C-alpha beads as a LAMMPS data file, in Angstrom:
LAMMPS data file: protein, C-alpha beads

111 atoms
110 bonds

1 atom types
1 bond types

-500.0 500.0 xlo xhi
-500.0 500.0 ylo yhi
-500.0 500.0 zlo zhi

Masses

1 110.0

Atoms # bond

1 1 1 -167.265 -186.696 -188.648
2 1 1 -167.254 -187.459 -192.273
3 1 1 -164.226 -185.156 -193.680
4 1 1 -162.720 -185.789 -196.906
5 1 1 -159.522 -184.630 -198.547
6 1 1 -161.037 -181.867 -200.748
7 1 1 -162.955 -180.364 -197.493
8 1 1 -159.632 -178.700 -196.450
9 1 1 -158.837 -177.355 -200.165
10 1 1 -160.090 -173.935 -198.472
11 1 1 -161.008 -172.467 -195.389
12 1 1 -164.604 -171.200 -196.459
13 1 1 -166.924 -172.307 -198.938
14 1 1 -170.193 -170.779 -199.918
15 1 1 -173.612 -172.604 -199.559
16 1 1 -173.619 -173.476 -202.965
17 1 1 -170.185 -174.752 -203.157
18 1 1 -171.544 -177.057 -200.368
19 1 1 -174.202 -177.828 -202.248
20 1 1 -172.076 -179.080 -205.186
21 1 1 -169.672 -180.965 -202.935
22 1 1 -172.011 -183.123 -201.049
23 1 1 -174.900 -183.139 -203.756
24 1 1 -177.558 -181.676 -201.781
25 1 1 -179.731 -178.473 -202.830
26 1 1 -179.272 -175.206 -200.806
27 1 1 -182.732 -175.376 -199.199
28 1 1 -182.173 -178.749 -197.650
29 1 1 -178.586 -177.226 -196.334
30 1 1 -180.521 -174.169 -194.925
31 1 1 -183.636 -176.813 -193.557
32 1 1 -180.820 -178.884 -191.727
33 1 1 -179.340 -175.452 -190.080
34 1 1 -182.855 -175.173 -188.347
35 1 1 -182.909 -178.796 -187.261
36 1 1 -179.468 -179.266 -186.000
37 1 1 -177.723 -177.466 -183.454
38 1 1 -174.302 -179.188 -184.689
39 1 1 -174.822 -177.341 -187.976
40 1 1 -173.958 -173.429 -187.720
41 1 1 -172.215 -172.073 -190.267
42 1 1 -170.861 -168.418 -189.614
43 1 1 -172.549 -165.677 -191.180
44 1 1 -170.496 -162.953 -193.055
45 1 1 -170.474 -159.437 -192.905
46 1 1 -172.963 -159.467 -195.880
47 1 1 -175.082 -162.152 -194.073
48 1 1 -174.028 -165.339 -196.440
49 1 1 -173.417 -168.511 -194.846
50 1 1 -169.954 -169.494 -194.303
51 1 1 -169.101 -172.909 -194.128
52 1 1 -165.827 -174.318 -192.704
53 1 1 -164.322 -177.551 -193.505
54 1 1 -165.749 -178.951 -190.197
55 1 1 -169.434 -177.666 -191.108
56 1 1 -169.109 -179.848 -194.307
57 1 1 -168.057 -182.812 -192.466
58 1 1 -171.300 -182.335 -190.089
59 1 1 -173.360 -182.165 -193.420
60 1 1 -172.078 -185.286 -194.654
61 1 1 -172.456 -187.074 -191.346
62 1 1 -176.544 -185.729 -191.416
63 1 1 -176.520 -186.943 -195.058
64 1 1 -175.185 -190.593 -194.435
65 1 1 -177.458 -190.782 -191.328
66 1 1 -180.315 -189.902 -193.501
67 1 1 -179.939 -190.999 -196.447
68 1 1 -178.116 -194.097 -196.148
69 1 1 -178.657 -195.434 -192.443
70 1 1 -182.610 -194.346 -192.900
71 1 1 -182.678 -192.012 -189.721
72 1 1 -185.538 -189.818 -188.942
73 1 1 -184.318 -186.180 -188.623
74 1 1 -184.900 -186.651 -185.015
75 1 1 -183.332 -190.196 -184.720
76 1 1 -180.431 -188.609 -186.557
77 1 1 -180.353 -185.061 -184.054
78 1 1 -179.978 -188.079 -181.300
79 1 1 -177.415 -190.039 -183.194
80 1 1 -175.242 -186.893 -184.238
81 1 1 -175.339 -185.845 -180.602
82 1 1 -174.268 -188.922 -179.327
83 1 1 -171.498 -189.030 -182.041
84 1 1 -170.027 -185.811 -181.180
85 1 1 -170.145 -186.486 -177.386
86 1 1 -168.047 -189.605 -178.136
87 1 1 -165.671 -187.555 -180.327
88 1 1 -165.228 -184.824 -177.699
89 1 1 -164.782 -187.874 -175.041
90 1 1 -161.886 -189.395 -177.014
91 1 1 -160.118 -186.220 -177.481
92 1 1 -160.194 -185.492 -173.927
93 1 1 -158.834 -188.830 -173.140
94 1 1 -155.989 -188.551 -176.137
95 1 1 -155.121 -185.183 -174.113
96 1 1 -154.549 -186.591 -170.639
97 1 1 -152.749 -189.360 -172.223
98 1 1 -150.371 -187.090 -173.816
99 1 1 -150.144 -185.156 -170.392
100 1 1 -149.556 -188.154 -168.423
101 1 1 -146.753 -189.214 -171.232
102 1 1 -144.999 -185.639 -171.005
103 1 1 -145.139 -186.064 -166.799
104 1 1 -143.640 -189.196 -167.075
105 1 1 -141.049 -188.255 -168.808
106 1 1 -140.289 -185.270 -166.453
107 1 1 -140.552 -187.342 -163.469
108 1 1 -137.807 -189.680 -165.172
109 1 1 -135.621 -186.899 -166.126
110 1 1 -135.564 -185.905 -162.528
111 1 1 -134.886 -189.295 -161.088

Bonds

1 1 1 2
2 1 2 3
3 1 3 4
4 1 4 5
5 1 5 6
6 1 6 7
7 1 7 8
8 1 8 9
9 1 9 10
10 1 10 11
11 1 11 12
12 1 12 13
13 1 13 14
14 1 14 15
15 1 15 16
16 1 16 17
17 1 17 18
18 1 18 19
19 1 19 20
20 1 20 21
21 1 21 22
22 1 22 23
23 1 23 24
24 1 24 25
25 1 25 26
26 1 26 27
27 1 27 28
28 1 28 29
29 1 29 30
30 1 30 31
31 1 31 32
32 1 32 33
33 1 33 34
34 1 34 35
35 1 35 36
36 1 36 37
37 1 37 38
38 1 38 39
39 1 39 40
40 1 40 41
41 1 41 42
42 1 42 43
43 1 43 44
44 1 44 45
45 1 45 46
46 1 46 47
47 1 47 48
48 1 48 49
49 1 49 50
50 1 50 51
51 1 51 52
52 1 52 53
53 1 53 54
54 1 54 55
55 1 55 56
56 1 56 57
57 1 57 58
58 1 58 59
59 1 59 60
60 1 60 61
61 1 61 62
62 1 62 63
63 1 63 64
64 1 64 65
65 1 65 66
66 1 66 67
67 1 67 68
68 1 68 69
69 1 69 70
70 1 70 71
71 1 71 72
72 1 72 73
73 1 73 74
74 1 74 75
75 1 75 76
76 1 76 77
77 1 77 78
78 1 78 79
79 1 79 80
80 1 80 81
81 1 81 82
82 1 82 83
83 1 83 84
84 1 84 85
85 1 85 86
86 1 86 87
87 1 87 88
88 1 88 89
89 1 89 90
90 1 90 91
91 1 91 92
92 1 92 93
93 1 93 94
94 1 94 95
95 1 95 96
96 1 96 97
97 1 97 98
98 1 98 99
99 1 99 100
100 1 100 101
101 1 101 102
102 1 102 103
103 1 103 104
104 1 104 105
105 1 105 106
106 1 106 107
107 1 107 108
108 1 108 109
109 1 109 110
110 1 110 111
């Protein structure tokens, strides 16, 4: 995902703040919510959208796919799903490697 340092300045952002950070209009963000399953900001008690830093990274990734790489919405949807699957696999692989290291360390202690 396309995280930037300013994405972690706050825990939550309004749709207007996200529009300002990404250079997109609010109606584009609302449209993308309907088109991309990966983009699902929470809604507060008042019904307003609450974007987290991860959501902003998803918005930036969608923007890159559509505007810079020239994907259609359908193509970007598929590409985003593939990227998320690859990222999830990499995270699981890292966890397995960490657990394996820990188990090897314990095994060495027992010897």
